Biopython code that builds the backbone (N, CA, C, O; Angstrom):
import numpy as np
from Bio.PDB.StructureBuilder import StructureBuilder

atoms = [
    (1, "MET", "N", (0.895, -1.377, 0.163)),
    (1, "MET", "CA", (-0.044, 0.037, -0.194)),
    (1, "MET", "C", (0.930, 1.422, 0.188)),
    (1, "MET", "O", (0.706, 2.543, -0.269)),
    (2, "ALA", "N", (1.882, 1.133, 0.982)),
    (2, "ALA", "CA", (2.207, 2.758, 0.948)),
    (2, "ALA", "C", (4.017, 2.438, 1.169)),
    (2, "ALA", "O", (4.757, 3.007, 1.972)),
    (3, "SER", "N", (4.383, 1.356, 0.180)),
    (3, "SER", "CA", (5.520, 0.794, 0.203)),
    (3, "SER", "C", (6.330, 2.175, -0.746)),
    (3, "SER", "O", (7.455, 2.581, -0.456)),
    (4, "GLY", "N", (5.645, 2.639, -1.681)),
    (4, "GLY", "CA", (6.394, 3.642, -2.424)),
    (4, "GLY", "C", (6.806, 2.902, -3.346)),
    (4, "GLY", "O", (7.914, 3.325, -3.677)),
    (5, "PHE", "N", (6.495, 1.946, -4.001)),
    (5, "PHE", "CA", (7.206, 1.259, -5.420)),
    (5, "PHE", "C", (5.536, 1.034, -5.851)),
    (5, "PHE", "O", (4.579, 0.828, -5.104)),
    (6, "GLY", "N", (5.586, 1.166, -7.458)),
    (6, "GLY", "CA", (4.807, 1.055, -8.156)),
    (6, "GLY", "C", (4.913, -0.557, -8.690)),
    (6, "GLY", "O", (5.799, -1.340, -8.347)),
    (7, "ILE", "N", (3.872, -0.833, -9.546)),
    (7, "ILE", "CA", (4.012, -2.086, -9.894)),
    (7, "ILE", "C", (4.808, -2.777, -10.993)),
    (7, "ILE", "O", (4.841, -3.977, -11.268)),
    (8, "HIS", "N", (5.510, -1.645, -11.620)),
    (8, "HIS", "CA", (6.949, -1.677, -12.256)),
    (8, "HIS", "C", (8.391, -1.426, -11.915)),
    (8, "HIS", "O", (9.432, -1.479, -12.570)),
    (9, "GLY", "N", (8.025, -1.063, -10.354)),
    (9, "GLY", "CA", (9.174, -1.028, -9.823)),
    (9, "GLY", "C", (9.345, 0.795, -9.638)),
    (9, "GLY", "O", (10.271, 1.272, -8.982)),
    (10, "GLY", "N", (8.561, 1.437, -10.156)),
    (10, "GLY", "CA", (8.843, 3.202, -9.635)),
    (10, "GLY", "C", (7.821, 3.559, -8.736)),
    (10, "GLY", "O", (6.894, 2.939, -8.214)),
    (11, "LYS", "N", (8.248, 4.774, -8.687)),
    (11, "LYS", "CA", (7.165, 4.854, -7.585)),
    (11, "LYS", "C", (5.771, 5.005, -7.814)),
    (11, "LYS", "O", (5.371, 5.408, -8.907)),
    (12, "GLY", "N", (4.922, 4.694, -6.804)),
    (12, "GLY", "CA", (3.408, 4.519, -6.899)),
    (12, "GLY", "C", (2.638, 5.526, -7.666)),
    (12, "GLY", "O", (3.236, 6.601, -7.673)),
    (13, "ARG", "N", (1.962, 5.540, -8.057)),
    (13, "ARG", "CA", (0.772, 6.522, -8.317)),
    (13, "ARG", "C", (0.278, 7.138, -7.312)),
    (13, "ARG", "O", (0.081, 8.353, -7.305)),
    (14, "CYS", "N", (0.025, 6.360, -6.352)),
    (14, "CYS", "CA", (-0.598, 7.270, -4.990)),
    (14, "CYS", "C", (0.650, 7.513, -3.718)),
    (14, "CYS", "O", (0.399, 7.883, -2.571)),
    (15, "TYR", "N", (1.620, 7.289, -4.110)),
    (15, "TYR", "CA", (2.513, 7.425, -2.755)),
    (15, "TYR", "C", (2.617, 8.410, -2.474)),
    (15, "TYR", "O", (2.796, 8.455, -1.256)),
    (16, "ASP", "N", (2.611, 9.887, -3.156)),
    (16, "ASP", "CA", (2.886, 11.417, -2.974)),
    (16, "ASP", "C", (1.537, 11.857, -2.024)),
    (16, "ASP", "O", (1.472, 12.661, -1.094)),
    (17, "THR", "N", (0.444, 10.959, -2.670)),
    (17, "THR", "CA", (-0.827, 11.324, -2.076)),
    (17, "THR", "C", (-0.924, 10.768, -0.334)),
    (17, "THR", "O", (-1.257, 11.270, 0.739)),
    (18, "TRP", "N", (-0.468, 9.574, -0.776)),
    (18, "TRP", "CA", (-0.446, 9.028, 0.806)),
    (18, "TRP", "C", (0.775, 9.352, 1.407)),
    (18, "TRP", "O", (0.913, 8.795, 2.496)),
    (19, "MET", "N", (1.832, 10.162, 1.019)),
    (19, "MET", "CA", (2.615, 10.715, 1.809)),
    (19, "MET", "C", (2.033, 12.260, 2.517)),
    (19, "MET", "O", (2.376, 12.767, 3.585)),
    (20, "ASP", "N", (1.307, 12.632, 1.767)),
    (20, "ASP", "CA", (0.445, 13.621, 2.412)),
    (20, "ASP", "C", (-0.233, 14.096, 3.400)),
    (20, "ASP", "O", (-0.282, 15.175, 3.991)),
    (21, "PHE", "N", (-1.183, 12.252, 3.533)),
    (21, "PHE", "CA", (-2.143, 11.801, 4.061)),
    (21, "PHE", "C", (-1.246, 11.213, 5.718)),
    (21, "PHE", "O", (-1.712, 11.420, 6.839)),
    (22, "SER", "N", (-0.231, 10.652, 5.499)),
    (22, "SER", "CA", (0.382, 10.423, 6.299)),
    (22, "SER", "C", (1.235, 11.370, 7.121)),
    (22, "SER", "O", (1.629, 11.111, 8.258)),
    (23, "GLU", "N", (1.469, 12.401, 6.507)),
    (23, "GLU", "CA", (2.281, 13.803, 7.348)),
    (23, "GLU", "C", (1.088, 14.184, 8.253)),
    (23, "GLU", "O", (1.145, 14.216, 9.483)),
    (24, "CYS", "N", (0.188, 14.422, 7.633)),
    (24, "CYS", "CA", (-1.286, 15.122, 8.477)),
    (24, "CYS", "C", (-1.340, 14.497, 9.291)),
    (24, "CYS", "O", (-1.291, 15.115, 10.355)),
    (25, "MET", "N", (-1.476, 12.859, 9.428)),
    (25, "MET", "CA", (-1.928, 12.125, 10.589)),
    (25, "MET", "C", (-0.891, 12.391, 11.729)),
    (25, "MET", "O", (-1.392, 12.865, 12.749)),
    (26, "SER", "N", (0.248, 12.209, 11.748)),
    (26, "SER", "CA", (1.248, 12.416, 12.305)),
    (26, "SER", "C", (1.238, 13.758, 12.862)),
    (26, "SER", "O", (1.805, 13.728, 13.955)),
    (27, "ARG", "N", (0.850, 14.867, 12.579)),
    (27, "ARG", "CA", (0.987, 16.057, 13.405)),
    (27, "ARG", "C", (-0.203, 16.789, 13.563)),
    (27, "ARG", "O", (-0.057, 17.955, 13.928)),
    (28, "CYS", "N", (-1.505, 16.324, 13.347)),
    (28, "CYS", "CA", (-2.979, 16.483, 13.817)),
    (28, "CYS", "C", (-3.488, 15.947, 15.030)),
    (28, "CYS", "O", (-3.229, 14.794, 15.377)),
    (29, "ALA", "N", (-4.200, 16.720, 15.696)),
    (29, "ALA", "CA", (-4.214, 16.537, 17.028)),
    (29, "ALA", "C", (-6.185, 15.644, 16.995)),
    (29, "ALA", "O", (-6.664, 14.880, 17.833)),
    (30, "VAL", "N", (-6.712, 16.086, 15.934)),
    (30, "VAL", "CA", (-7.813, 15.256, 15.716)),
    (30, "VAL", "C", (-7.904, 14.995, 14.027)),
    (30, "VAL", "O", (-7.993, 15.768, 13.073)),
    (31, "PRO", "N", (-7.820, 13.158, 14.184)),
    (31, "PRO", "CA", (-8.180, 12.356, 12.568)),
    (31, "PRO", "C", (-8.885, 13.074, 11.369)),
    (31, "PRO", "O", (-8.547, 13.121, 10.186)),
    (32, "GLY", "N", (-10.047, 13.665, 12.066)),
    (32, "GLY", "CA", (-10.937, 14.302, 10.909)),
    (32, "GLY", "C", (-10.225, 15.248, 10.250)),
    (32, "GLY", "O", (-10.040, 15.233, 9.033)),
    (33, "ASP", "N", (-9.721, 16.262, 11.173)),
    (33, "ASP", "CA", (-8.592, 17.296, 10.015)),
    (33, "ASP", "C", (-8.130, 16.780, 8.818)),
    (33, "ASP", "O", (-8.073, 17.391, 7.751)),
    (34, "CYS", "N", (-7.690, 15.241, 9.101)),
    (34, "CYS", "CA", (-7.072, 14.886, 7.679)),
    (34, "CYS", "C", (-8.247, 14.249, 6.908)),
    (34, "CYS", "O", (-7.789, 13.644, 5.938)),
    (35, "ALA", "N", (-9.459, 14.168, 6.970)),
    (35, "ALA", "CA", (-10.156, 13.558, 6.228)),
    (35, "ALA", "C", (-10.011, 13.757, 4.301)),
    (35, "ALA", "O", (-9.827, 12.880, 3.457)),
    (36, "ALA", "N", (-10.140, 14.872, 4.173)),
    (36, "ALA", "CA", (-9.819, 15.447, 2.843)),
    (36, "ALA", "C", (-8.518, 15.076, 2.393)),
    (36, "ALA", "O", (-8.348, 15.168, 1.177)),
    (37, "LEU", "N", (-7.513, 14.659, 3.118)),
    (37, "LEU", "CA", (-6.174, 13.807, 2.290)),
    (37, "LEU", "C", (-6.664, 12.366, 2.482)),
    (37, "LEU", "O", (-6.198, 11.580, 1.657)),
    (38, "ARG", "N", (-7.405, 11.908, 3.286)),
    (38, "ARG", "CA", (-7.466, 10.393, 2.779)),
    (38, "ARG", "C", (-8.490, 10.092, 1.969)),
    (38, "ARG", "O", (-8.561, 8.974, 1.457)),
    (39, "ASP", "N", (-9.620, 11.261, 1.698)),
    (39, "ASP", "CA", (-10.574, 10.892, 0.677)),
    (39, "ASP", "C", (-9.627, 10.851, -0.620)),
    (39, "ASP", "O", (-9.612, 9.897, -1.398)),
    (40, "ASP", "N", (-8.855, 11.978, -0.753)),
    (40, "ASP", "CA", (-8.095, 11.885, -1.717)),
    (40, "ASP", "C", (-7.128, 10.801, -2.009)),
    (40, "ASP", "O", (-6.827, 10.578, -3.182)),
    (41, "TYR", "N", (-6.650, 10.154, -1.103)),
    (41, "TYR", "CA", (-5.793, 9.025, -0.976)),
    (41, "TYR", "C", (-6.717, 7.758, -1.826)),
    (41, "TYR", "O", (-6.303, 7.190, -2.836)),
    (42, "PHE", "N", (-7.788, 7.535, -1.285)),
    (42, "PHE", "CA", (-8.565, 6.240, -1.399)),
    (42, "PHE", "C", (-8.831, 6.816, -2.828)),
    (42, "PHE", "O", (-8.495, 6.086, -3.761)),
    (43, "GLU", "N", (-9.437, 8.128, -3.150)),
    (43, "GLU", "CA", (-9.895, 8.291, -4.930)),
    (43, "GLU", "C", (-8.764, 7.761, -5.550)),
    (43, "GLU", "O", (-8.896, 6.914, -6.434)),
    (44, "CYS", "N", (-7.443, 8.241, -5.119)),
    (44, "CYS", "CA", (-6.561, 8.011, -6.214)),
    (44, "CYS", "C", (-6.148, 6.213, -6.252)),
    (44, "CYS", "O", (-5.296, 5.701, -6.977)),
    (45, "LEU", "N", (-6.841, 5.659, -5.465)),
    (45, "LEU", "CA", (-5.924, 4.088, -5.264)),
    (45, "LEU", "C", (-7.316, 3.518, -6.087)),
    (45, "LEU", "O", (-7.070, 2.530, -6.779)),
    (46, "HIS", "N", (-8.727, 3.982, -6.119)),
    (46, "HIS", "CA", (-10.057, 3.392, -6.526)),
    (46, "HIS", "C", (-10.631, 4.094, -7.178)),
    (46, "HIS", "O", (-11.656, 3.465, -7.439)),
    (47, "HIS", "N", (-10.684, 5.053, -7.669)),
    (47, "HIS", "CA", (-11.187, 5.679, -8.707)),
    (47, "HIS", "C", (-12.899, 5.896, -8.469)),
    (47, "HIS", "O", (-13.666, 6.105, -9.409)),
    (48, "ARG", "N", (-13.287, 5.814, -7.175)),
    (48, "ARG", "CA", (-14.708, 5.908, -7.187)),
    (48, "ARG", "C", (-15.547, 6.836, -7.684)),
    (48, "ARG", "O", (-16.534, 6.670, -8.400)),
    (49, "LYS", "N", (-14.985, 8.027, -7.163)),
    (49, "LYS", "CA", (-15.759, 9.214, -7.603)),
    (49, "LYS", "C", (-15.477, 9.355, -9.004)),
    (49, "LYS", "O", (-16.453, 9.765, -9.631)),
    (50, "GLU", "N", (-14.257, 9.106, -9.820)),
    (50, "GLU", "CA", (-14.299, 9.189, -10.785)),
    (50, "GLU", "C", (-15.301, 8.469, -12.017)),
    (50, "GLU", "O", (-15.981, 8.774, -12.998)),
    (51, "TYR", "N", (-14.970, 7.582, -11.404)),
    (51, "TYR", "CA", (-16.039, 6.369, -12.230)),
    (51, "TYR", "C", (-17.553, 7.112, -12.056)),
    (51, "TYR", "O", (-18.160, 7.655, -12.979)),
    (52, "SER", "N", (-17.991, 7.013, -10.733)),
    (52, "SER", "CA", (-19.392, 7.620, -10.659)),
    (52, "SER", "C", (-19.782, 8.782, -11.784)),
    (52, "SER", "O", (-20.824, 8.847, -12.435)),
    (53, "ARG", "N", (-18.835, 9.527, -11.816)),
    (53, "ARG", "CA", (-18.964, 10.733, -12.811)),
    (53, "ARG", "C", (-19.053, 10.332, -14.272)),
    (53, "ARG", "O", (-19.835, 10.759, -15.122)),
    (54, "ILE", "N", (-18.181, 9.507, -14.380)),
    (54, "ILE", "CA", (-18.317, 8.874, -15.714)),
    (54, "ILE", "C", (-19.700, 8.310, -16.426)),
    (54, "ILE", "O", (-20.204, 8.584, -17.515)),
    (55, "ASN", "N", (-20.202, 7.202, -15.122)),
    (55, "ASN", "CA", (-21.259, 6.874, -15.442)),
    (55, "ASN", "C", (-22.693, 7.769, -15.794)),
    (55, "ASN", "O", (-23.405, 7.592, -16.782)),
    (56, "ALA", "N", (-22.910, 8.792, -14.686)),
    (56, "ALA", "CA", (-23.503, 9.812, -14.463)),
    (56, "ALA", "C", (-23.879, 10.567, -15.901)),
    (56, "ALA", "O", (-25.012, 10.791, -16.330)),
    (57, "ILE", "N", (-22.508, 10.917, -16.568)),
    (57, "ILE", "CA", (-22.683, 11.466, -17.654)),
    (57, "ILE", "C", (-22.899, 10.672, -19.016)),
    (57, "ILE", "O", (-23.414, 11.119, -20.040)),
    (58, "ASN", "N", (-22.450, 9.542, -18.826)),
    (58, "ASN", "CA", (-23.105, 8.400, -20.079)),
    (58, "ASN", "C", (-24.176, 8.370, -19.825)),
    (58, "ASN", "O", (-24.846, 8.490, -20.851)),
    (59, "LYS", "N", (-25.125, 8.205, -18.418)),
    (59, "LYS", "CA", (-26.501, 8.217, -18.538)),
    (59, "LYS", "C", (-26.955, 9.278, -19.322)),
    (59, "LYS", "O", (-27.654, 9.263, -20.335)),
    (60, "GLU", "N", (-26.382, 10.332, -18.617)),
    (60, "GLU", "CA", (-27.192, 11.837, -19.256)),
    (60, "GLU", "C", (-27.323, 11.113, -20.630)),
    (60, "GLU", "O", (-28.391, 10.743, -21.118)),
    (61, "LYS", "N", (-26.035, 10.955, -21.211)),
    (61, "LYS", "CA", (-26.101, 11.258, -22.977)),
    (61, "LYS", "C", (-27.276, 10.245, -23.411)),
    (61, "LYS", "O", (-28.189, 10.439, -24.213)),
    (62, "GLU", "N", (-26.999, 9.179, -22.689)),
    (62, "GLU", "CA", (-28.213, 8.261, -23.181)),
    (62, "GLU", "C", (-29.598, 8.720, -22.718)),
    (62, "GLU", "O", (-30.510, 7.932, -22.967)),
    (63, "ARG", "N", (-29.836, 9.574, -22.244)),
    (63, "ARG", "CA", (-31.060, 9.719, -21.607)),
    (63, "ARG", "C", (-31.411, 11.274, -22.520)),
    (63, "ARG", "O", (-32.592, 11.603, -22.417)),
    (64, "GLN", "N", (-30.590, 12.169, -23.319)),
    (64, "GLN", "CA", (-30.619, 12.968, -24.080)),
    (64, "GLN", "C", (-30.886, 12.437, -25.791)),
    (64, "GLN", "O", (-31.659, 12.847, -26.658)),
    (65, "ALA", "N", (-29.810, 11.298, -25.773)),
    (65, "ALA", "CA", (-30.000, 10.732, -27.107)),
    (65, "ALA", "C", (-31.218, 9.812, -27.534)),
    (65, "ALA", "O", (-31.623, 9.566, -28.670)),
    (66, "ALA", "N", (-31.760, 9.304, -26.119)),
    (66, "ALA", "CA", (-33.303, 8.713, -26.464)),
    (66, "ALA", "C", (-34.562, 10.090, -26.417)),
    (66, "ALA", "O", (-35.619, 10.045, -27.046)),
    (67, "LEU", "N", (-34.166, 11.145, -25.604)),
    (67, "LEU", "CA", (-35.301, 12.443, -26.052)),
    (67, "LEU", "C", (-34.902, 12.641, -27.519)),
    (67, "LEU", "O", (-35.758, 12.387, -28.367)),
    (68, "HIS", "N", (-33.865, 13.008, -27.853)),
    (68, "HIS", "CA", (-33.910, 13.139, -29.294)),
    (68, "HIS", "C", (-34.226, 12.447, -30.328)),
    (68, "HIS", "O", (-34.616, 12.862, -31.419)),
    (69, "LYS", "N", (-34.058, 11.395, -29.988)),
    (69, "LYS", "CA", (-34.687, 10.359, -31.210)),
    (69, "LYS", "C", (-35.987, 10.030, -31.301)),
    (69, "LYS", "O", (-36.515, 9.731, -32.372)),
    (70, "ASP", "N", (-36.801, 10.074, -29.807)),
    (70, "ASP", "CA", (-38.020, 10.036, -29.642)),
    (70, "ASP", "C", (-38.938, 11.324, -30.188)),
    (70, "ASP", "O", (-40.027, 11.308, -30.762)),
    (71, "GLY", "N", (-38.107, 12.417, -29.802)),
    (71, "GLY", "CA", (-38.272, 13.812, -30.451)),
    (71, "GLY", "C", (-38.569, 14.015, -31.899)),
    (71, "GLY", "O", (-39.494, 14.673, -32.375)),
    (72, "GLY", "N", (-37.585, 13.310, -32.562)),
    (72, "GLY", "CA", (-36.963, 13.367, -33.813)),
    (72, "GLY", "C", (-38.426, 12.623, -34.595)),
    (72, "GLY", "O", (-38.941, 13.189, -35.559)),
    (73, "LYS", "N", (-38.920, 11.472, -34.110)),
    (73, "LYS", "CA", (-39.993, 10.730, -34.453)),
    (73, "LYS", "C", (-41.025, 11.466, -34.500)),
    (73, "LYS", "O", (-41.658, 11.394, -35.553)),
    (74, "ASP", "N", (-41.552, 12.403, -33.424)),
    (74, "ASP", "CA", (-42.373, 13.174, -32.957)),
    (74, "ASP", "C", (-42.390, 13.997, -33.758)),
    (74, "ASP", "O", (-43.503, 14.487, -33.948)),
    (75, "GLN", "N", (-41.519, 14.412, -34.390)),
    (75, "GLN", "CA", (-41.397, 15.934, -35.171)),
    (75, "GLN", "C", (-41.710, 15.603, -36.762)),
    (75, "GLN", "O", (-42.228, 16.411, -37.532)),
    (76, "LYS", "N", (-41.249, 14.102, -37.147)),
    (76, "LYS", "CA", (-41.409, 13.711, -38.602)),
    (76, "LYS", "C", (-42.842, 13.290, -38.760)),
    (76, "LYS", "O", (-43.383, 13.494, -39.847)),
    (77, "ALA", "N", (-43.630, 12.623, -37.608)),
    (77, "ALA", "CA", (-44.857, 12.266, -37.703)),
    (77, "ALA", "C", (-45.892, 13.577, -38.020)),
    (77, "ALA", "O", (-46.601, 13.752, -39.011)),
    (78, "GLY", "N", (-45.743, 14.332, -36.962)),
    (78, "GLY", "CA", (-46.484, 15.952, -36.950)),
    (78, "GLY", "C", (-46.180, 16.519, -38.444)),
    (78, "GLY", "O", (-47.005, 17.368, -38.784)),
    (79, "HIS", "N", (-45.419, 16.305, -39.177)),
    (79, "HIS", "CA", (-45.015, 16.978, -40.537)),
    (79, "HIS", "C", (-46.023, 16.275, -41.760)),
    (79, "HIS", "O", (-46.335, 16.932, -42.753)),
    (80, "HIS", "N", (-46.335, 15.315, -41.619)),
    (80, "HIS", "CA", (-47.118, 14.583, -42.667)),
    (80, "HIS", "C", (-48.279, 14.434, -42.971)),
    (80, "HIS", "O", (-48.579, 13.731, -43.936)),
]
sb = StructureBuilder()
sb.init_structure("model")
sb.init_model(0)
sb.init_chain("A")
sb.init_seg("    ")
for serial, (resi, resn, name, xyz) in enumerate(atoms, 1):
    if name == "N":
        sb.init_residue(resn, " ", resi, " ")
    sb.init_atom(name, np.array(xyz, "f"), 0.0, 1.0, " ", f" {name:<3s}", serial, name[0])
structure = sb.get_structure()
């Protein structure tokens, strides 16, 4: 997790984020003060927020395409 080594031997992609979080935890009086850094670290590891956002964007695109498709049929039918 925080060894600093990535899968291919270099520095891990989340190592810097982990170090920021770890440093905050070592100097804070209340662990909750580091919640934002913790969230950043877990997002770096798992990309859950990113994937959720991508899924929401794709759903909206599909919804708009369906509305456009249905709207196009209605417009064509009304002009005949």
